[in-house]
N, C-alpha and C positions, 0 to 999 in steps of 0.2 A: 847625418842620420846613419844608423847602422844598417848593414845589408841584411836582407831576409833570406833565410835558407828555405829552399823549396824542394820537395821530392819530385819524382817523375810524375807526369800527368796520370791521374787515376790510381796512383800507387802511394799516395801520401802516407796513409796509415801503415802500409806495408813496409815503409822505410823506417818506422819507429823502432828503436831498440827495445829490448825486453826491460820492463820496469819504467819506461817513459810514461805510459798511460797512468801508472800508479802515482808517479811524481806529479803529473799534471792534475790529477784529482786532489792530491794533497795540497797543491798550491791553491787550487780553487777553493778548497775548504778553508785554508788559512785566510784568504782574501775575504771570504764570506763572514768568517768570525770577526775579522777586523772591522768590516762594514757594520756588522751587527753591534759590535762594541761601541762604535762611534754613534750609532743611532741610539743606543741605550744611554750613553752619556748625555746626548742632546735632549732625550726625553726626560732624563733626570733633572737637568738644568731647567727645562721648561716647567716641570712639575714644581720644582722649588720656587720658581718665580711666581707661579700661579698660586701657591700656598702662602706666599709672603703677604702679610698685611701691609697695605700701602694705600693710604688715604691722603689726598691732596685737598687743600683749601684754596679756592680761586676767588680773588676779589675783582669784581667788575664795576664799571662806572656808567652812569646814565647822565646825559646832558640834555636838559629841557630847553625849550625855545627861550625862556626867560634867562636861563643861565648862559646860553650862548651869546645873548646880547650884552651881558656883563663881561664875558670873557674876551670880547672884542676890545674892550677898554683896558683891562688889566690882567689878561691871561686867564687860564682855567681856574674857576673858583666854584665852590658850593655845588658839588655834584652829588647826586644820590648814588650810593655804592651798595652793592649786594654781594652776598657770600654764598658760594656753592661748594658742595662736596663732590669729589670724584674718587670713586673706589676702583682701583685697578684690578683688585682680586675678583670682585663681582662684576666688573665692567659696567658700573652703574653711576648715574648722576643724581644727586639730591639737590635740587635747586632751592635757593633762598633758605638755607638751613638756619642761618643766624639772622637776627634782625638787621635791617638795613641801617645805614648811617647817612647823615648829610655832611659831607666833607667840605668844610668851609676854608680849607687851606690847600696846599699842594698835595701830591700823591702820598708822601711820607713812606715809611717802611713798615711792612707787616711782618711779624715774627712771633715765635712761640717762647713762652717762659712759664715754667711751673704748670704746664698743661693749660695755659690760658693764652688768648690771642691779644697781642698789643699792636697798636699803630702809633708810630712816633714821627715827628719831624715835619719839615717844610712849612713852617708857620710864617715865613717872611711874606708870602703872597697875601696872607690875610691882613697884615698890617698895612699893605700898600693899597688896599681897596678903598674907594671913596665911601664915606659914612653912609650916604643915602642908598648905595647899592648893597652895602654890607648887611643892613638890617632888612631890607626888602626881600633879599634872596633867602636868608635863613629863617624867616618867619612864615614860610609857605606851609610848613608842617610842624605843629607844636608837639607831636607825639614821637617824632623820630629823634634819635640822639644826634646832637650837633658836635661833630669832631672839630676841635679848634687847635689841634697840634699834638695831643696826647690822649689816647683812649685805651681802655682795657675791657675785654669781654669777661664778665664775672662768671663764676661757676653756675649761676642761675640763667645764663645765656642773656644777660642784659649788659649793654654797653654803659660804661661809666667813665668820667674823667679820671686821669691819672697825672700825677705830678711830673712836669717836664724837668729834664736836667737843667742845671743852672746856666751852663755855657753852651751846650750843644742843642740849639733849638731849631736849627735848619736841617743839616745833614747829621743825623744822630749817630750813624754807624754802630748799631747795637749788636750785642751777642749775649747769650745766657750761658754762664759757666759756674760750676760749684755752687748752685742754688743762689746765685747773685746775678744781677742785671748790670751789664757794662755798656757804656756809651763812650766811644773813642773820639768822636768828632770828625769833622771834615770842613775845609781842607787842612786845618791845623790840628795837631794832636793835643786834645784837651780832655783826657780820660776822666770819667766819673763812674761811680759804682753805687748801686742801690741794693741794700741788704734788707730783704723783707723780714729777716729774723733778728736783725740787730738794730743799729741806729736808724732812725727815720730819715726820709728824704734822700738826697743825693750828696755824695761826698767825693772830693777830688782824689785821684790816684797820685801817689808820689812818683815823680819822674827823675831819672838821672839828668844832670845838667845838660848833657849833649843832645837830649831828645826834647827839651822844653820848646814848645811852639814850632816844632818841625812840621813840614807838610806831610800828610799821609794820603794814601790812596783809598778809594772806596770800591768795595767794602773790605773790612777786616775779615779774616778767615778763621772760623772756629775749628779747632783741632781737638775734639773731645777725648780721643784715645790717649793723647799725650798731655791732656789737661792744660791746654795753652791756647792763646789767641795769636795768630800770625798777622803781623802788621807790616805793610810795605811802605817804605819811604822813597818817593820818586826822585826827589832832589839829591838825596845821598846815594840812591841806587842800592839800597840795602834792604834785606829782609830780616825782621826781628820777630822774636817770640816773647809774649808776655805770659809769665807764670804767676797766678795769684798766690798770695801768701795764705797758707792753710789757716793759720791762727790770726783772725782779724780782731781779736779782743784788744790787742795793743795797737792803738792808732796814735799817730803823732800829730801835733798841731803844726799846721803849715801856713805859709803866706806866699801865694803864687800870684803872679800878674794875671788879673782877670777874675781870680777867685775871691780875693779878700781873705779874711781869717776863717779858718774852718778846720775840720779834722780829715786827714788824708789816710787812705788805706795803702798798705805797702804791696810790693810784688817785685818779682825779678824780671829784668829785661835782658835778653840774650840775643846777640847777633847770630843769625843762622847762615846767611849767605851775604858776603861783603859786596858782591857785584851782581845785582839782580834788578833789571830795568823793565821786565815784562809784568804787566798786571791788567786784568780785564774784569768787567763787572760780573760775568758769568763764570764762576769758579767753584770748585769743591775739592775735598781731599779724601783719599782712600788709599790704604796700604802705604801711607807716608808719601804718596804721589799727589802733587797738585795738578788738577786738570783745569784747562782754560778752554772756553769756546767763544768764538766771535765770528759770525758768518761773513763779515766784511774783510777779514784778514786771510792771509795765506801762509801756512795752512790754517783752516778754520777750527782745528782742534789740536791742542798741544798738551804735553804732559811733562812735568819736571819731577825727577826723583830726588827727594830730600835726603835719602840715605847716601847716594853716590854723587849728589850735586851735578847731575847730568840731565840733558833733555833726551827724552826717549823717542825712538822711532815707532810710530803708531800705524798699525794695519787693521782696517775694519773687515770683519767677516759678516757680510750681509746676506749670506746664502739662504737664511731662513726667513728673510723679510723682503716684502715687495718694496717698490719705490716709496720714498717718503721725502718730504722737504727737510734738508739739513739746515734748519734755521730755528734755533731754540732760544728761550729766554733765561733758562736756569738749569743748573746741574745739581743733582742730589745724590748723596750716598745712602742707599737703601739698606745695606747690610754690611757688616764688617767682614763678610766673606767675599767681597769683591763684586757685589751687585750694585749697579748705579742706574741713574735714570736722567734723561734729558726731557725737559718740558718746555712747551711754548704755546702761544695763542695766536690765532689768526681770525679776527672778526668774532664770530660766535663759536668757533671751533678751538678746542684745546687738545693738543696731541702730546703723546708720551712715547719715548723710546727707551726701553729697558735693555741694558747690556751688561756683560760680565767681563771682568779683567782676567787676562791670562799672561803671565810673564814667560816669554820663551828664551830670553837671554838677559844679560845685564843691561842691554840698550834697546831691546825690542819688546813691544807690548802688543798683544792682539786684543781687540775689543770685539766681542762676539755679540751681535744683536740677538736678543731673545724674543722680544715681541714689540709690536707697535700698535698703539691704540689712539683713536681720535674720537672725541666726545663733543657733542653739541650742548651748549649751555644757553640759557635764556638770552634773548636779544639784549645787546648792550652797545654803548658807544665804543668801549674798548676794555681791555684787560689790564688791570693795574699790576698785580703780581700773583705769584703762585708759591705756596709754601707746603712743605711736607707736614701734614697735621698729625699723622699717626703711622708708625711703622713697627715692625717686629722688635727692633732694638729698643723701642720705647717701653716695651712690656717686660724687659729683662730686669 
């Protein structure tokens, strides 16, 4: 510590040199201006986040006594599922916005495609059910849509069956890119594409020989700014990117193991990182940085810079937020200006933490928490998943 200079007792001000008082006032003024500038920046960021359109769709499940008795035999089956809107801008909840469904298989994956909601996958549990239980459970309500592996919410807010992919019927691993729907499969890479404007049904994607039937991680990561899908191969320890071919009019006839004869869409596969072994279920990409979150790991939050191929040092700035549980189920990119959100559910509570990215050096990243919200939804046995239904970038 530096020593403090003191004047004689009772004569502190008398010992000041001419001009010291003016320098002191000037220093105080500069500090006040800096403080005011920081407050202005914080207020601006807060206003930007408050103005940002941000609506999430939450899917919850209900388990009745009858269903519980069946689930004891063959695992979770035939749950009633509800859909609720949560608007972070208005801080409001719209319960049961869409019609409920009776899910007769596993959880599946909910996602958006062409402004419509889809639920795919997990149909293996349905086929394992005893016949007597299968029909007894799903016949309890003849008016509710029965989801048996693939459903779509039409523009009229009605659920309807949708054609399942040919090979990927359990873990679909879906993304939507370039007005097409892609399913990459899990645990083995068996990519298929559905083109609503072109040929009907699902078609296999052509693969280079060294990627055929390789194990992939779940989920694949959509990178819309770079018009690509990032795929992780755990056995090879590699990170690849799939770039769809813009012109899909020219498709080739292919014969792949498991596919039979059909027509395959092309695309380019590029190795991004030759040695990459980290992958988690909760991930997102922003500013070409992949973010991972897993509360059981240390650290529970990580970031990898795709431009420099380096892991970044993360520092959280929580000065504007009170305490909150650092345990979330999903990460979302809300804006291409560095605004992101963590979301998670506990019982009937769904909570969101919005934060902003700020790069301070090549290896350092500050995550500034902007606001934290917790919303109560109608009672449910559990929360299946949360997706970003509508954001500002969707309107551009």
